[in-house]
C-alpha positions in Angstrom: -25.5 45.2 -59.1 -25.8 48.0 -56.5 -27.2 46.8 -53.3 -27.0 50.2 -51.4 -29.6 52.8 -52.5 -28.2 56.0 -53.1 -30.6 58.0 -50.6 -31.3 57.1 -47.0 -35.2 57.2 -48.0 -35.9 55.4 -50.9 -39.1 54.4 -53.1 -37.4 51.1 -54.5 -38.4 48.5 -52.0 -36.8 45.6 -53.8 -33.3 47.1 -53.4 -33.9 48.1 -49.6 -35.0 44.7 -49.1 -31.9 43.2 -51.0 -29.6 45.5 -49.2 -31.5 44.6 -45.7 -31.1 40.6 -46.5 -27.6 41.2 -48.0 -26.6 42.7 -44.1 -28.4 40.3 -42.4 -27.6 37.1 -44.5 -24.0 38.0 -45.6 -22.4 40.7 -43.3 -23.8 39.6 -40.2 -24.3 36.0 -40.3 -21.6 33.7 -38.6 -20.9 31.1 -41.7 -20.3 34.2 -44.0 -17.5 35.7 -42.1 -14.4 37.4 -44.4 -12.2 36.4 -41.5 -12.2 33.3 -39.1 -13.3 36.2 -36.2 -16.7 37.1 -37.0 -18.4 40.6 -36.2 -19.2 41.0 -32.3 -22.6 41.3 -31.4 -22.1 44.9 -30.6 -20.5 45.9 -33.6 -23.8 44.3 -35.4 -25.8 46.4 -33.2 -24.5 49.6 -34.1 -23.9 48.9 -37.7 -28.2 48.2 -37.4 -28.6 51.6 -36.1 -26.4 53.6 -38.4 -28.8 51.8 -41.4 -31.9 52.4 -39.3 -33.5 54.4 -42.5 -33.6 51.4 -44.6 -34.6 49.0 -41.7 -37.5 51.3 -41.4 -38.2 51.7 -44.8 -38.3 48.1 -45.3 -40.3 47.4 -42.2 -43.1 50.1 -43.1 -43.1 49.0 -46.5 -43.1 45.3 -45.6 -46.0 45.8 -43.2 -48.2 47.8 -45.8 -47.7 44.9 -48.5 -48.7 42.5 -45.5 -51.9 44.3 -45.3 -52.5 44.5 -49.2 -51.8 40.6 -49.4 -54.3 40.0 -46.6 -57.2 42.0 -48.3 -56.8 40.2 -51.7 -55.7 36.4 -50.6 -56.3 36.2 -46.4 -54.3 35.4 -44.1 -53.0 32.5 -45.7 -49.0 32.8 -45.5 -48.7 36.1 -44.0 -47.7 34.3 -40.4 -44.1 33.3 -41.8 -43.7 37.2 -43.1 -44.8 38.1 -39.4 -42.1 36.1 -37.8 -39.8 37.2 -40.3 -40.4 40.8 -39.5 -40.6 40.1 -35.6 -37.1 38.6 -35.6 -35.9 41.6 -37.5 -37.7 43.8 -34.9 -35.5 41.8 -32.3 -32.6 42.4 -33.2 -33.4 46.0 -33.8 -34.8 46.1 -30.4 -31.0 44.7 -28.9 -29.6 47.2 -30.9 -31.7 50.2 -29.8 -30.7 48.7 -26.1 -27.1 49.3 -27.0 -27.6 52.6 -27.7 -30.8 55.3 -28.0 -32.3 53.2 -25.8 -36.0 54.6 -25.4 -36.2 56.9 -28.3 -39.1 57.6 -30.2 -38.2 55.0 -32.9 -37.3 52.5 -30.1 -40.7 52.9 -29.0 -42.2 52.5 -32.5 -40.1 49.2 -32.8 -41.2 47.8 -29.7 -44.9 48.7 -30.6 -44.6 46.8 -33.9 -42.9 43.6 -32.4 -45.8 43.6 -29.7 -48.2 43.9 -32.2 -46.8 41.3 -34.7 -46.5 38.9 -31.5 -50.3 39.5 -30.8 -51.6 38.4 -34.1 -49.2 35.7 -34.2 -50.6 34.6 -31.1 -53.8 35.0 -32.1 -53.7 32.7 -34.6 -51.4 30.0 -33.1 -52.5 26.8 -32.3 -49.8 26.5 -29.2 -50.9 29.5 -27.5 -48.6 28.5 -24.2 -45.4 29.3 -26.3 -47.1 32.6 -28.2 -48.3 33.8 -25.0 -44.1 33.9 -23.7 -43.7 36.4 -26.6 -46.6 38.4 -25.9 -45.6 38.9 -22.3 -42.0 39.8 -23.4 -43.1 42.5 -25.7 -45.6 43.9 -23.1 -42.8 44.1 -20.7 -40.3 45.5 -22.8 -42.5 48.2 -23.7 -43.7 49.0 -20.0 -39.5 49.2 -19.4 -38.7 51.6 -22.4 -41.6 53.7 -21.4 -41.0 54.1 -17.9 -37.3 54.8 -18.8 -38.1 57.5 -21.0 -40.9 59.0 -19.3 -39.1 58.8 -15.8 -41.1 60.0 -12.7 -44.5 59.2 -15.0 -43.2 55.3 -14.8 -44.1 55.3 -11.1 -47.8 55.2 -11.6 -48.6 52.2 -13.7 -51.9 53.3 -15.0 -50.3 56.6 -15.9 -47.5 54.0 -17.9 -50.6 52.0 -19.6 -52.3 55.2 -20.7 -48.6 56.7 -22.2 -48.3 53.2 -23.7 -51.7 53.5 -25.7 -50.9 57.0 -26.5 -47.3 56.3 -28.2 -48.9 53.2 -29.9 -51.5 55.3 -31.7 -49.2 58.2 -32.4 -46.3 55.9 -33.5 -48.1 53.3 -35.3 -51.0 55.2 -37.2 -51.1 57.9 -39.6 -51.7 61.2 -38.9 -52.8 60.4 -35.4 -51.1 63.0 -33.4 -53.5 65.6 -34.2 -56.1 63.2 -32.8 -54.3 62.4 -29.7 -56.0 62.7 -26.4 -52.7 62.9 -24.3 -49.5 64.9 -25.1 -46.8 62.9 -24.0 -44.6 63.2 -27.0 
C-alpha cells in the first residue's frame, strides 16, 4: 500500500490522513526509530514544513468533516478530534518557528489553534486549565503579527486590527474581497 499521495494536493483524504498518521506515529515517534538514535526535533520540524501541503490538506478536510459531523450529530465526540488537531497544530507552529516564521501559512495555523483552543475552553469543565491554552495561542498570534508587520506592532490596537483581519482572510473562504483592511 502506497502511503504517499502522488501529488502535493489530493482529493483522497484517507490517503493524506494515513500519510500524516504514518509520519507522526511511525517516523517521528521515539519508540519506532530505525536506529537507536531518534530523529532530532529540528529534523522533525523541517520534515513537517517539507510536507506542509499534506498537513494543510489534512487539517482543512478534518475541520470540514468536524463541522459536518456536528451538524448531523451535535458536538458529542468532536472535542477529542479538536484536541488532536490542536496537538498537530502545535507541532506545525514549532516547525514554523524554526523556519518560515510569521509566514501566511504560519498565521493561518496560529488562528486555527486559537479557534480550537477557544472552542475547547468554552466547552470545558476545567476552565482554569483551558484558559492557559487560549492565552498561549493569543500571545503566539500577537507576537507573530508583531514580527510580520514590524513597526505596526508597536501599536497594540493596530495589532488587534491586523489579527482580526488576518483571521478573517485566512480562516474564511473568499473573504479577501470583503476585507476592510489591506494588511496582506
